[in-house]
PDB file with one MODEL, atoms N, CA, C and O in Angstrom:
MODEL        1
ATOM      1  N   MET A   1     -91.831 -94.528 -40.992  1.00  0.00           N
ATOM      2  CA  MET A   1     -90.999 -94.497 -42.182  1.00  0.00           C
ATOM      3  C   MET A   1     -91.774 -95.146 -43.333  1.00  0.00           C
ATOM      4  O   MET A   1     -92.245 -96.277 -43.220  1.00  0.00           O
ATOM      5  N   ASP A   2     -91.893 -94.429 -44.411  1.00  0.00           N
ATOM      6  CA  ASP A   2     -92.616 -94.934 -45.579  1.00  0.00           C
ATOM      7  C   ASP A   2     -91.734 -95.837 -46.419  1.00  0.00           C
ATOM      8  O   ASP A   2     -90.512 -95.693 -46.459  1.00  0.00           O
ATOM      9  N   ARG A   3     -92.399 -96.782 -47.096  1.00  0.00           N
ATOM     10  CA  ARG A   3     -91.671 -97.664 -47.999  1.00  0.00           C
ATOM     11  C   ARG A   3     -91.402 -96.936 -49.311  1.00  0.00           C
ATOM     12  O   ARG A   3     -92.209 -96.122 -49.759  1.00  0.00           O
ATOM     13  N   GLU A   4     -90.266 -97.236 -49.914  1.00  0.00           N
ATOM     14  CA  GLU A   4     -89.946 -96.661 -51.218  1.00  0.00           C
ATOM     15  C   GLU A   4     -90.631 -97.467 -52.305  1.00  0.00           C
ATOM     16  O   GLU A   4     -90.801 -98.679 -52.178  1.00  0.00           O
ATOM     17  N   ILE A   5     -91.020 -96.793 -53.367  1.00  0.00           N
ATOM     18  CA  ILE A   5     -91.651 -97.453 -54.503  1.00  0.00           C
ATOM     19  C   ILE A   5     -90.549 -97.814 -55.492  1.00  0.00           C
ATOM     20  O   ILE A   5     -89.944 -96.935 -56.106  1.00  0.00           O
ATOM     21  N   TRP A   6     -90.290 -99.116 -55.643  1.00  0.00           N
ATOM     22  CA  TRP A   6     -89.272 -99.597 -56.560  1.00  0.00           C
ATOM     23  C   TRP A   6     -89.887-100.246 -57.786  1.00  0.00           C
ATOM     24  O   TRP A   6     -89.249-100.340 -58.834  1.00  0.00           O
ATOM     25  N   PHE A   7     -91.139-100.698 -57.651  1.00  0.00           N
ATOM     26  CA  PHE A   7     -91.807-101.426 -58.724  1.00  0.00           C
ATOM     27  C   PHE A   7     -93.176-100.828 -58.982  1.00  0.00           C
ATOM     28  O   PHE A   7     -93.846-100.355 -58.065  1.00  0.00           O
ATOM     29  N   GLU A   8     -93.583-100.855 -60.247  1.00  0.00           N
ATOM     30  CA  GLU A   8     -94.880-100.368 -60.659  1.00  0.00           C
ATOM     31  C   GLU A   8     -95.703-101.539 -61.168  1.00  0.00           C
ATOM     32  O   GLU A   8     -95.199-102.366 -61.928  1.00  0.00           O
ATOM     33  N   LYS A   9     -96.953-101.618 -60.759  1.00  0.00           N
ATOM     34  CA  LYS A   9     -97.808-102.714 -61.209  1.00  0.00           C
ATOM     35  C   LYS A   9     -98.311-102.389 -62.621  1.00  0.00           C
ATOM     36  O   LYS A   9     -98.935-101.355 -62.860  1.00  0.00           O
ATOM     37  N   VAL A  10     -98.016-103.309 -63.543  1.00  0.00           N
ATOM     38  CA  VAL A  10     -98.456-103.189 -64.921  1.00  0.00           C
ATOM     39  C   VAL A  10     -99.208-104.470 -65.251  1.00  0.00           C
ATOM     40  O   VAL A  10     -98.623-105.553 -65.303  1.00  0.00           O
ATOM     41  N   LEU A  11    -100.508-104.334 -65.472  1.00  0.00           N
ATOM     42  CA  LEU A  11    -101.409-105.467 -65.685  1.00  0.00           C
ATOM     43  C   LEU A  11    -101.282-106.438 -64.515  1.00  0.00           C
ATOM     44  O   LEU A  11    -101.695-106.102 -63.405  1.00  0.00           O
ATOM     45  N   TRP A  12    -100.732-107.619 -64.722  1.00  0.00           N
ATOM     46  CA  TRP A  12    -100.653-108.615 -63.659  1.00  0.00           C
ATOM     47  C   TRP A  12     -99.228-108.823 -63.145  1.00  0.00           C
ATOM     48  O   TRP A  12     -98.982-109.752 -62.375  1.00  0.00           O
ATOM     49  N   SER A  13     -98.298-107.981 -63.555  1.00  0.00           N
ATOM     50  CA  SER A  13     -96.914-108.149 -63.103  1.00  0.00           C
ATOM     51  C   SER A  13     -96.369-106.826 -62.562  1.00  0.00           C
ATOM     52  O   SER A  13     -97.040-105.795 -62.612  1.00  0.00           O
ATOM     53  N   TYR A  14     -95.170-106.875 -62.059  1.00  0.00           N
ATOM     54  CA  TYR A  14     -94.513-105.696 -61.504  1.00  0.00           C
ATOM     55  C   TYR A  14     -93.272-105.374 -62.331  1.00  0.00           C
ATOM     56  O   TYR A  14     -92.472-106.257 -62.639  1.00  0.00           O
ATOM     57  N   MET A  15     -93.122-104.103 -62.684  1.00  0.00           N
ATOM     58  CA  MET A  15     -91.977-103.652 -63.475  1.00  0.00           C
ATOM     59  C   MET A  15     -91.151-102.684 -62.634  1.00  0.00           C
ATOM     60  O   MET A  15     -91.716-101.845 -61.932  1.00  0.00           O
ATOM     61  N   PRO A  16     -89.820-102.787 -62.694  1.00  0.00           N
ATOM     62  CA  PRO A  16     -88.996-101.866 -61.908  1.00  0.00           C
ATOM     63  C   PRO A  16     -89.109-100.436 -62.445  1.00  0.00           C
ATOM     64  O   PRO A  16     -89.053-100.203 -63.652  1.00  0.00           O
ATOM     65  N   CYS A  17     -89.266 -99.502 -61.533  1.00  0.00           N
ATOM     66  CA  CYS A  17     -89.338 -98.087 -61.917  1.00  0.00           C
ATOM     67  C   CYS A  17     -88.292 -97.263 -61.170  1.00  0.00           C
ATOM     68  O   CYS A  17     -88.310 -96.034 -61.237  1.00  0.00           O
ATOM     69  N   HIS A  18     -87.395 -97.920 -60.469  1.00  0.00           N
ATOM     70  CA  HIS A  18     -86.355 -97.259 -59.676  1.00  0.00           C
ATOM     71  C   HIS A  18     -85.086 -98.093 -59.823  1.00  0.00           C
ATOM     72  O   HIS A  18     -85.160 -99.292 -60.094  1.00  0.00           O
ATOM     73  N   TRP A  19     -83.941 -97.478 -59.648  1.00  0.00           N
ATOM     74  CA  TRP A  19     -82.698 -98.239 -59.814  1.00  0.00           C
ATOM     75  C   TRP A  19     -82.580 -99.367 -58.791  1.00  0.00           C
ATOM     76  O   TRP A  19     -81.940-100.383 -59.064  1.00  0.00           O
ATOM     77  N   LYS A  20     -83.190 -99.198 -57.619  1.00  0.00           N
ATOM     78  CA  LYS A  20     -83.143-100.259 -56.620  1.00  0.00           C
ATOM     79  C   LYS A  20     -83.975-101.470 -57.054  1.00  0.00           C
ATOM     80  O   LYS A  20     -83.657-102.605 -56.699  1.00  0.00           O
ATOM     81  N   GLY A  21     -85.027-101.226 -57.814  1.00  0.00           N
ATOM     82  CA  GLY A  21     -85.809-102.331 -58.356  1.00  0.00           C
ATOM     83  C   GLY A  21     -84.995-103.155 -59.333  1.00  0.00           C
ATOM     84  O   GLY A  21     -85.031-104.385 -59.305  1.00  0.00           O
ATOM     85  N   TRP A  22     -84.256-102.466 -60.202  1.00  0.00           N
ATOM     86  CA  TRP A  22     -83.374-103.181 -61.135  1.00  0.00           C
ATOM     87  C   TRP A  22     -82.281-103.935 -60.392  1.00  0.00           C
ATOM     88  O   TRP A  22     -81.928-105.053 -60.767  1.00  0.00           O
ATOM     89  N   ALA A  23     -81.745-103.325 -59.337  1.00  0.00           N
ATOM     90  CA  ALA A  23     -80.695-103.978 -58.556  1.00  0.00           C
ATOM     91  C   ALA A  23     -81.223-105.254 -57.891  1.00  0.00           C
ATOM     92  O   ALA A  23     -80.522-106.265 -57.851  1.00  0.00           O
ATOM     93  N   VAL A  24     -82.436-105.213 -57.378  1.00  0.00           N
ATOM     94  CA  VAL A  24     -83.027-106.398 -56.757  1.00  0.00           C
ATOM     95  C   VAL A  24     -83.225-107.496 -57.797  1.00  0.00           C
ATOM     96  O   VAL A  24     -82.936-108.664 -57.535  1.00  0.00           O
ATOM     97  N   LEU A  25     -83.716-107.121 -58.974  1.00  0.00           N
ATOM     98  CA  LEU A  25     -83.901-108.109 -60.038  1.00  0.00           C
ATOM     99  C   LEU A  25     -82.594-108.799 -60.395  1.00  0.00           C
ATOM    100  O   LEU A  25     -82.528-110.027 -60.457  1.00  0.00           O
ATOM    101  N   PHE A  26     -81.564-108.013 -60.626  1.00  0.00           N
ATOM    102  CA  PHE A  26     -80.277-108.608 -60.995  1.00  0.00           C
ATOM    103  C   PHE A  26     -79.660-109.391 -59.835  1.00  0.00           C
ATOM    104  O   PHE A  26     -78.979-110.392 -60.059  1.00  0.00           O
ATOM    105  N   ALA A  27     -79.892-108.945 -58.598  1.00  0.00           N
ATOM    106  CA  ALA A  27     -79.358-109.659 -57.439  1.00  0.00           C
ATOM    107  C   ALA A  27     -79.999-111.035 -57.275  1.00  0.00           C
ATOM    108  O   ALA A  27     -79.387-111.934 -56.699  1.00  0.00           O
ATOM    109  N   PHE A  28     -81.202-111.206 -57.763  1.00  0.00           N
ATOM    110  CA  PHE A  28     -81.863-112.509 -57.701  1.00  0.00           C
ATOM    111  C   PHE A  28     -81.623-113.328 -58.960  1.00  0.00           C
ATOM    112  O   PHE A  28     -81.313-114.516 -58.878  1.00  0.00           O
ATOM    113  N   ILE A  29     -81.762-112.706 -60.116  1.00  0.00           N
ATOM    114  CA  ILE A  29     -81.719-113.449 -61.379  1.00  0.00           C
ATOM    115  C   ILE A  29     -80.323-113.983 -61.683  1.00  0.00           C
ATOM    116  O   ILE A  29     -80.179-115.156 -62.026  1.00  0.00           O
ATOM    117  N   PHE A  30     -79.304-113.155 -61.566  1.00  0.00           N
ATOM    118  CA  PHE A  30     -77.952-113.568 -61.945  1.00  0.00           C
ATOM    119  C   PHE A  30     -77.450-114.770 -61.135  1.00  0.00           C
ATOM    120  O   PHE A  30     -77.023-115.753 -61.741  1.00  0.00           O
ATOM    121  N   PRO A  31     -77.481-114.739 -59.806  1.00  0.00           N
ATOM    122  CA  PRO A  31     -77.010-115.915 -59.060  1.00  0.00           C
ATOM    123  C   PRO A  31     -77.879-117.156 -59.277  1.00  0.00           C
ATOM    124  O   PRO A  31     -77.376-118.279 -59.260  1.00  0.00           O
ATOM    125  N   THR A  32     -79.182-116.953 -59.480  1.00  0.00           N
ATOM    126  CA  THR A  32     -80.068-118.095 -59.705  1.00  0.00           C
ATOM    127  C   THR A  32     -79.737-118.796 -61.012  1.00  0.00           C
ATOM    128  O   THR A  32     -79.664-120.024 -61.054  1.00  0.00           O
ATOM    129  N   VAL A  33     -79.540-118.041 -62.065  1.00  0.00           N
ATOM    130  CA  VAL A  33     -79.200-118.635 -63.362  1.00  0.00           C
ATOM    131  C   VAL A  33     -77.840-119.320 -63.303  1.00  0.00           C
ATOM    132  O   VAL A  33     -77.678-120.416 -63.839  1.00  0.00           O
ATOM    133  N   ILE A  34     -76.870-118.695 -62.666  1.00  0.00           N
ATOM    134  CA  ILE A  34     -75.543-119.306 -62.524  1.00  0.00           C
ATOM    135  C   ILE A  34     -75.640-120.610 -61.731  1.00  0.00           C
ATOM    136  O   ILE A  34     -75.020-121.604 -62.109  1.00  0.00           O
ATOM    137  N   ALA A  35     -76.403-120.622 -60.647  1.00  0.00           N
ATOM    138  CA  ALA A  35     -76.547-121.840 -59.835  1.00  0.00           C
ATOM    139  C   ALA A  35     -77.229-122.953 -60.625  1.00  0.00           C
ATOM    140  O   ALA A  35     -76.844-124.116 -60.508  1.00  0.00           O
ATOM    141  N   ILE A  36     -78.227-122.614 -61.421  1.00  0.00           N
ATOM    142  CA  ILE A  36     -78.911-123.623 -62.229  1.00  0.00           C
ATOM    143  C   ILE A  36     -77.967-124.214 -63.269  1.00  0.00           C
ATOM    144  O   ILE A  36     -77.923-125.431 -63.445  1.00  0.00           O
ATOM    145  N   ILE A  37     -77.221-123.371 -63.952  1.00  0.00           N
ATOM    146  CA  ILE A  37     -76.291-123.844 -64.989  1.00  0.00           C
ATOM    147  C   ILE A  37     -75.205-124.730 -64.380  1.00  0.00           C
ATOM    148  O   ILE A  37     -74.907-125.799 -64.911  1.00  0.00           O
ATOM    149  N   VAL A  38     -74.616-124.291 -63.274  1.00  0.00           N
ATOM    150  CA  VAL A  38     -73.542-125.066 -62.635  1.00  0.00           C
ATOM    151  C   VAL A  38     -74.072-126.409 -62.129  1.00  0.00           C
ATOM    152  O   VAL A  38     -73.412-127.436 -62.286  1.00  0.00           O
ATOM    153  N   THR A  39     -75.246-126.400 -61.531  1.00  0.00           N
ATOM    154  CA  THR A  39     -75.816-127.647 -61.018  1.00  0.00           C
ATOM    155  C   THR A  39     -76.163-128.603 -62.143  1.00  0.00           C
ATOM    156  O   THR A  39     -75.944-129.807 -62.011  1.00  0.00           O
ATOM    157  N   GLN A  40     -76.699-128.098 -63.249  1.00  0.00           N
ATOM    158  CA  GLN A  40     -77.006-128.979 -64.373  1.00  0.00           C
ATOM    159  C   GLN A  40     -75.736-129.570 -64.974  1.00  0.00           C
ATOM    160  O   GLN A  40     -75.716-130.742 -65.349  1.00  0.00           O
ATOM    161  N   LYS A  41     -74.692-128.781 -65.069  1.00  0.00           N
ATOM    162  CA  LYS A  41     -73.418-129.309 -65.574  1.00  0.00           C
ATOM    163  C   LYS A  41     -72.842-130.361 -64.627  1.00  0.00           C
ATOM    164  O   LYS A  41     -72.280-131.361 -65.075  1.00  0.00           O
ATOM    165  N   ALA A  42     -72.981-130.140 -63.332  1.00  0.00           N
ATOM    166  CA  ALA A  42     -72.500-131.118 -62.356  1.00  0.00           C
ATOM    167  C   ALA A  42     -73.307-132.413 -62.425  1.00  0.00           C
ATOM    168  O   ALA A  42     -72.746-133.499 -62.284  1.00  0.00           O
ATOM    169  N   LEU A  43     -74.601-132.308 -62.639  1.00  0.00           N
ATOM    170  CA  LEU A  43     -75.435-133.506 -62.768  1.00  0.00           C
ATOM    171  C   LEU A  43     -75.074-134.299 -64.021  1.00  0.00           C
ATOM    172  O   LEU A  43     -75.009-135.527 -63.983  1.00  0.00           O
ATOM    173  N   VAL A  44     -74.840-133.601 -65.127  1.00  0.00           N
ATOM    174  CA  VAL A  44     -74.451-134.283 -66.360  1.00  0.00           C
ATOM    175  C   VAL A  44     -73.087-134.938 -66.190  1.00  0.00           C
ATOM    176  O   VAL A  44     -72.880-136.066 -66.637  1.00  0.00           O
ATOM    177  N   ALA A  45     -72.154-134.237 -65.545  1.00  0.00           N
ATOM    178  CA  ALA A  45     -70.810-134.786 -65.342  1.00  0.00           C
ATOM    179  C   ALA A  45     -70.822-136.010 -64.432  1.00  0.00           C
ATOM    180  O   ALA A  45     -69.984-136.901 -64.576  1.00  0.00           O
ATOM    181  N   SER A  46     -71.766-136.055 -63.497  1.00  0.00           N
ATOM    182  CA  SER A  46     -71.834-137.201 -62.596  1.00  0.00           C
ATOM    183  C   SER A  46     -72.729-138.315 -63.128  1.00  0.00           C
ATOM    184  O   SER A  46     -72.924-139.324 -62.450  1.00  0.00           O
ATOM    185  N   GLY A  47     -73.272-138.148 -64.322  1.00  0.00           N
ATOM    186  CA  GLY A  47     -74.075-139.188 -64.943  1.00  0.00           C
ATOM    187  C   GLY A  47     -75.540-139.183 -64.544  1.00  0.00           C
ATOM    188  O   GLY A  47     -76.237-140.177 -64.749  1.00  0.00           O
ATOM    189  N   HIS A  48     -76.011-138.103 -63.988  1.00  0.00           N
ATOM    190  CA  HIS A  48     -77.406-137.998 -63.569  1.00  0.00           C
ATOM    191  C   HIS A  48     -78.155-136.982 -64.428  1.00  0.00           C
ATOM    192  O   HIS A  48     -78.836-136.104 -63.897  1.00  0.00           O
ATOM    193  N   SER A  49     -78.037-137.095 -65.733  1.00  0.00           N
ATOM    194  CA  SER A  49     -78.666-136.119 -66.616  1.00  0.00           C
ATOM    195  C   SER A  49     -80.181-136.286 -66.699  1.00  0.00           C
ATOM    196  O   SER A  49     -80.860-135.437 -67.276  1.00  0.00           O
ATOM    197  N   ASP A  50     -80.717-137.360 -66.133  1.00  0.00           N
ATOM    198  CA  ASP A  50     -82.161-137.568 -66.173  1.00  0.00           C
ATOM    199  C   ASP A  50     -82.911-136.723 -65.141  1.00  0.00           C
ATOM    200  O   ASP A  50     -84.139-136.659 -65.186  1.00  0.00           O
ATOM    201  N   VAL A  51     -82.212-136.082 -64.225  1.00  0.00           N
ATOM    202  CA  VAL A  51     -82.857-135.212 -63.239  1.00  0.00           C
ATOM    203  C   VAL A  51     -82.494-133.747 -63.499  1.00  0.00           C
ATOM    204  O   VAL A  51     -82.199-133.005 -62.562  1.00  0.00           O
ATOM    205  N   ASP A  52     -82.516-133.337 -64.751  1.00  0.00           N
ATOM    206  CA  ASP A  52     -82.157-131.960 -65.089  1.00  0.00           C
ATOM    207  C   ASP A  52     -83.213-130.949 -64.622  1.00  0.00           C
ATOM    208  O   ASP A  52     -82.957-129.745 -64.663  1.00  0.00           O
ATOM    209  N   TRP A  53     -84.365-131.396 -64.189  1.00  0.00           N
ATOM    210  CA  TRP A  53     -85.401-130.512 -63.647  1.00  0.00           C
ATOM    211  C   TRP A  53     -85.115-130.133 -62.200  1.00  0.00           C
ATOM    212  O   TRP A  53     -85.670-129.151 -61.707  1.00  0.00           O
ATOM    213  N   LEU A  54     -84.278-130.871 -61.518  1.00  0.00           N
ATOM    214  CA  LEU A  54     -84.021-130.659 -60.098  1.00  0.00           C
ATOM    215  C   LEU A  54     -83.445-129.268 -59.777  1.00  0.00           C
ATOM    216  O   LEU A  54     -83.911-128.650 -58.820  1.00  0.00           O
ATOM    217  N   PRO A  55     -82.466-128.747 -60.519  1.00  0.00           N
ATOM    218  CA  PRO A  55     -81.969-127.402 -60.200  1.00  0.00           C
ATOM    219  C   PRO A  55     -83.041-126.321 -60.321  1.00  0.00           C
ATOM    220  O   PRO A  55     -83.020-125.338 -59.580  1.00  0.00           O
ATOM    221  N   TRP A  56     -83.971-126.499 -61.244  1.00  0.00           N
ATOM    222  CA  TRP A  56     -85.056-125.521 -61.382  1.00  0.00           C
ATOM    223  C   TRP A  56     -85.926-125.533 -60.136  1.00  0.00           C
ATOM    224  O   TRP A  56     -86.354-124.483 -59.657  1.00  0.00           O
ATOM    225  N   LEU A  57     -86.181-126.707 -59.625  1.00  0.00           N
ATOM    226  CA  LEU A  57     -87.009-126.836 -58.423  1.00  0.00           C
ATOM    227  C   LEU A  57     -86.290-126.273 -57.201  1.00  0.00           C
ATOM    228  O   LEU A  57     -86.904-125.612 -56.364  1.00  0.00           O
ATOM    229  N   ILE A  58     -85.003-126.535 -57.105  1.00  0.00           N
ATOM    230  CA  ILE A  58     -84.239-126.122 -55.923  1.00  0.00           C
ATOM    231  C   ILE A  58     -83.942-124.624 -55.925  1.00  0.00           C
ATOM    232  O   ILE A  58     -84.050-123.981 -54.881  1.00  0.00           O
ATOM    233  N   PHE A  59     -83.574-124.057 -57.063  1.00  0.00           N
ATOM    234  CA  PHE A  59     -83.128-122.661 -57.108  1.00  0.00           C
ATOM    235  C   PHE A  59     -84.175-121.690 -57.642  1.00  0.00           C
ATOM    236  O   PHE A  59     -84.326-120.593 -57.106  1.00  0.00           O
ATOM    237  N   PHE A  60     -84.898-122.077 -58.689  1.00  0.00           N
ATOM    238  CA  PHE A  60     -85.798-121.126 -59.342  1.00  0.00           C
ATOM    239  C   PHE A  60     -87.040-120.818 -58.515  1.00  0.00           C
ATOM    240  O   PHE A  60     -87.400-119.652 -58.355  1.00  0.00           O
ATOM    241  N   LEU A  61     -87.687-121.829 -57.996  1.00  0.00           N
ATOM    242  CA  LEU A  61     -88.936-121.599 -57.263  1.00  0.00           C
ATOM    243  C   LEU A  61     -88.752-120.740 -56.008  1.00  0.00           C
ATOM    244  O   LEU A  61     -89.539-119.815 -55.806  1.00  0.00           O
ATOM    245  N   PRO A  62     -87.755-120.998 -55.156  1.00  0.00           N
ATOM    246  CA  PRO A  62     -87.573-120.097 -54.002  1.00  0.00           C
ATOM    247  C   PRO A  62     -87.209-118.666 -54.422  1.00  0.00           C
ATOM    248  O   PRO A  62     -87.649-117.703 -53.794  1.00  0.00           O
ATOM    249  N   ALA A  63     -86.416-118.530 -55.472  1.00  0.00           N
ATOM    250  CA  ALA A  63     -86.067-117.189 -55.939  1.00  0.00           C
ATOM    251  C   ALA A  63     -87.296-116.467 -56.474  1.00  0.00           C
ATOM    252  O   ALA A  63     -87.469-115.272 -56.234  1.00  0.00           O
ATOM    253  N   LEU A  64     -88.143-117.178 -57.192  1.00  0.00           N
ATOM    254  CA  LEU A  64     -89.362-116.572 -57.731  1.00  0.00           C
ATOM    255  C   LEU A  64     -90.301-116.122 -56.621  1.00  0.00           C
ATOM    256  O   LEU A  64     -90.837-115.014 -56.671  1.00  0.00           O
ATOM    257  N   VAL A  65     -90.502-116.964 -55.629  1.00  0.00           N
ATOM    258  CA  VAL A  65     -91.394-116.613 -54.515  1.00  0.00           C
ATOM    259  C   VAL A  65     -90.833-115.423 -53.736  1.00  0.00           C
ATOM    260  O   VAL A  65     -91.578-114.509 -53.382  1.00  0.00           O
ATOM    261  N   SER A  66     -89.542-115.428 -53.470  1.00  0.00           N
ATOM    262  CA  SER A  66     -88.918-114.319 -52.744  1.00  0.00           C
ATOM    263  C   SER A  66     -89.004-113.021 -53.536  1.00  0.00           C
ATOM    264  O   SER A  66     -89.314-111.970 -52.975  1.00  0.00           O
ATOM    265  N   LEU A  67     -88.735-113.086 -54.820  1.00  0.00           N
ATOM    266  CA  LEU A  67     -88.780-111.903 -55.659  1.00  0.00           C
ATOM    267  C   LEU A  67     -90.197-111.347 -55.767  1.00  0.00           C
ATOM    268  O   LEU A  67     -90.386-110.131 -55.768  1.00  0.00           O
ATOM    269  N   MET A  68     -91.184-112.218 -55.857  1.00  0.00           N
ATOM    270  CA  MET A  68     -92.570-111.745 -55.906  1.00  0.00           C
ATOM    271  C   MET A  68     -92.976-111.070 -54.598  1.00  0.00           C
ATOM    272  O   MET A  68     -93.724-110.093 -54.618  1.00  0.00           O
ATOM    273  N   ALA A  69     -92.497-111.572 -53.473  1.00  0.00           N
ATOM    274  CA  ALA A  69     -92.803-110.938 -52.186  1.00  0.00           C
ATOM    275  C   ALA A  69     -92.163-109.557 -52.097  1.00  0.00           C
ATOM    276  O   ALA A  69     -92.784-108.616 -51.601  1.00  0.00           O
ATOM    277  N   ILE A  70     -90.929-109.429 -52.573  1.00  0.00           N
ATOM    278  CA  ILE A  70     -90.238-108.133 -52.538  1.00  0.00           C
ATOM    279  C   ILE A  70     -90.910-107.137 -53.474  1.00  0.00           C
ATOM    280  O   ILE A  70     -91.100-105.975 -53.115  1.00  0.00           O
ATOM    281  N   THR A  71     -91.271-107.590 -54.680  1.00  0.00           N
ATOM    282  CA  THR A  71     -91.899-106.662 -55.623  1.00  0.00           C
ATOM    283  C   THR A  71     -93.266-106.196 -55.127  1.00  0.00           C
ATOM    284  O   THR A  71     -93.634-105.037 -55.317  1.00  0.00           O
ATOM    285  N   LYS A  72     -94.007-107.083 -54.500  1.00  0.00           N
ATOM    286  CA  LYS A  72     -95.323-106.685 -53.974  1.00  0.00           C
ATOM    287  C   LYS A  72     -95.155-105.691 -52.822  1.00  0.00           C
ATOM    288  O   LYS A  72     -95.919-104.733 -52.708  1.00  0.00           O
ATOM    289  N   ARG A  73     -94.170-105.920 -51.985  1.00  0.00           N
ATOM    290  CA  ARG A  73     -93.955-105.019 -50.841  1.00  0.00           C
ATOM    291  C   ARG A  73     -93.491-103.637 -51.284  1.00  0.00           C
ATOM    292  O   ARG A  73     -93.884-102.640 -50.678  1.00  0.00           O
ATOM    293  N   HIS A  74     -92.677-103.553 -52.309  1.00  0.00           N
ATOM    294  CA  HIS A  74     -92.119-102.281 -52.754  1.00  0.00           C
ATOM    295  C   HIS A  74     -92.825-101.734 -53.985  1.00  0.00           C
ATOM    296  O   HIS A  74     -92.198-101.088 -54.826  1.00  0.00           O
ATOM    297  N   SER A  75     -94.110-101.984 -54.094  1.00  0.00           N
ATOM    298  CA  SER A  75     -94.858-101.411 -55.219  1.00  0.00           C
ATOM    299  C   SER A  75     -95.886-100.425 -54.710  1.00  0.00           C
ATOM    300  O   SER A  75     -96.619 -99.833 -55.502  1.00  0.00           O
TER     301      SER A  75
ENDMDL
END
């Protein structure tokens, strides 16, 4: 079974060229941004606004690595 091409390599990045590529992007980006915003608001509400970098480390980096693996596999 052949892999479907969802992403096209453009220079050094991958761009979606299929509706499934766009769906994967939104499936990763939307929940990640919501989780970062909610966590930052919770940190500010609990008085820990000095660690506002923590949600980026917890949510953004794993999402970025996972998304890069998916885009490379489906390109």
